[in-house]
DOVEX-928832 format. One record per residue (C-alpha): x, y, z negated; residue number from 1. Coordinates in steps of 0.02 Angstrom, whole numbers, padded with zeros to 5 digits. Each point is the difference from the previous one (the first is absolute). Example, Ala and Ser with C-alpha at 12.3 -4.5 7.8 and 13.67 -1.06 7.14 Angstrom:
2
<<00615, -00225, -00390>, 1>
<<00069, 00172, 00033>, 2>
REM end
This chain:
101
<<01055, -07132, -02373>, 1>
<<-00060, 00113, 00105>, 2>
<<-00131, 00077, -00113>, 3>
<<00163, 00154, -00050>, 4>
<<00100, 00004, 00215>, 5>
<<00029, 00196, 00020>, 6>
<<-00124, 00007, 00171>, 7>
<<-00106, 00083, 00092>, 8>
<<-00097, -00159, 00009>, 9>
<<-00101, -00070, -00111>, 10>
<<00116, -00155, 00016>, 11>
<<-00073, -00124, -00142>, 12>
<<-00171, 00008, 00089>, 13>
<<00025, -00018, 00159>, 14>
<<00137, -00138, -00012>, 15>
<<-00189, -00068, -00125>, 16>
<<-00116, -00010, 00118>, 17>
<<00112, -00077, 00118>, 18>
<<-00112, -00121, 00002>, 19>
<<-00178, 00096, 00010>, 20>
<<-00063, -00064, 00203>, 21>
<<-00097, 00137, 00097>, 22>
<<-00183, -00117, -00055>, 23>
<<00041, -00019, -00190>, 24>
<<00037, -00181, -00019>, 25>
<<00187, 00043, -00098>, 26>
<<00056, 00044, -00132>, 27>
<<00026, 00055, -00144>, 28>
<<-00126, 00112, 00024>, 29>
<<-00141, -00080, 00174>, 30>
<<00046, 00177, 00046>, 31>
<<-00074, 00055, 00171>, 32>
<<00026, 00108, 00153>, 33>
<<00057, 00166, -00057>, 34>
<<-00023, -00019, -00159>, 35>
<<00200, -00074, 00036>, 36>
<<00133, 00130, 00012>, 37>
<<00076, -00016, 00184>, 38>
<<00158, -00018, -00054>, 39>
<<-00047, -00177, -00079>, 40>
<<-00084, -00061, 00150>, 41>
<<00138, 00077, 00110>, 42>
<<00108, -00103, -00145>, 43>
<<-00119, -00178, 00029>, 44>
<<00045, -00001, 00175>, 45>
<<00181, 00028, 00000>, 46>
<<00000, -00141, -00133>, 47>
<<-00122, -00114, 00077>, 48>
<<00098, -00005, 00160>, 49>
<<00172, -00063, -00076>, 50>
<<-00074, -00098, -00121>, 51>
<<-00093, -00111, 00134>, 52>
<<00180, 00008, 00119>, 53>
<<00150, -00012, -00121>, 54>
<<00032, -00178, -00070>, 55>
<<-00095, -00042, -00195>, 56>
<<00125, -00144, -00125>, 57>
<<-00183, -00067, 00013>, 58>
<<-00061, 00007, 00195>, 59>
<<00084, 00069, 00146>, 60>
<<-00005, 00146, 00100>, 61>
<<-00164, 00006, 00115>, 62>
<<00109, 00107, 00113>, 63>
<<-00052, 00219, 00068>, 64>
<<-00116, -00103, 00126>, 65>
<<-00099, -00083, -00124>, 66>
<<00030, 00151, -00125>, 67>
<<-00092, 00121, 00134>, 68>
<<-00152, -00089, 00058>, 69>
<<-00046, -00015, -00182>, 70>
<<-00001, 00212, -00043>, 71>
<<-00087, 00003, 00189>, 72>
<<-00143, -00145, -00078>, 73>
<<-00022, 00084, -00178>, 74>
<<00017, 00193, 00058>, 75>
<<-00163, 00081, -00059>, 76>
<<-00023, -00119, -00115>, 77>
<<00152, -00037, -00080>, 78>
<<00124, 00115, 00040>, 79>
<<-00047, 00212, 00044>, 80>
<<-00047, -00011, 00189>, 81>
<<00139, 00156, 00039>, 82>
<<00134, -00070, -00093>, 83>
<<00012, -00185, 00065>, 84>
<<-00026, 00083, 00173>, 85>
<<00141, 00111, -00032>, 86>
<<00096, -00141, -00074>, 87>
<<-00054, -00097, 00178>, 88>
<<00041, 00123, 00125>, 89>
<<00176, -00009, -00093>, 90>
<<00056, -00175, 00027>, 91>
<<-00114, -00015, 00143>, 92>
<<00038, 00161, 00112>, 93>
<<00150, 00073, -00078>, 94>
<<00108, -00160, -00012>, 95>
<<00028, 00016, -00186>, 96>
<<00041, -00158, -00099>, 97>
<<00044, -00047, -00180>, 98>
<<00203, -00061, -00043>, 99>
<<-00006, -00171, -00041>, 100>
<<-00151, -00051, 00053>, 101>
REM end
């Protein structure tokens, strides 16, 4: 879907990589560390927080605190350390909130 979207960023590749993990345990290609685009690392944290905090048809939302605890616990393992730290600062120090959560 995104291959033909005109953009200064490689949108299709960013989305394709956003389930990769810093330790290489992600998918679809088991990329590791700096082999993962920084934009995909940012999307991974943002998507993870939103997915964990929000209600899903198959489970209730876990809440923002549980989501942030998970990001903190797995920073440097699943999630890029700098990206995780920025996310944690936004929510815990700057008062950022997700709409609807």
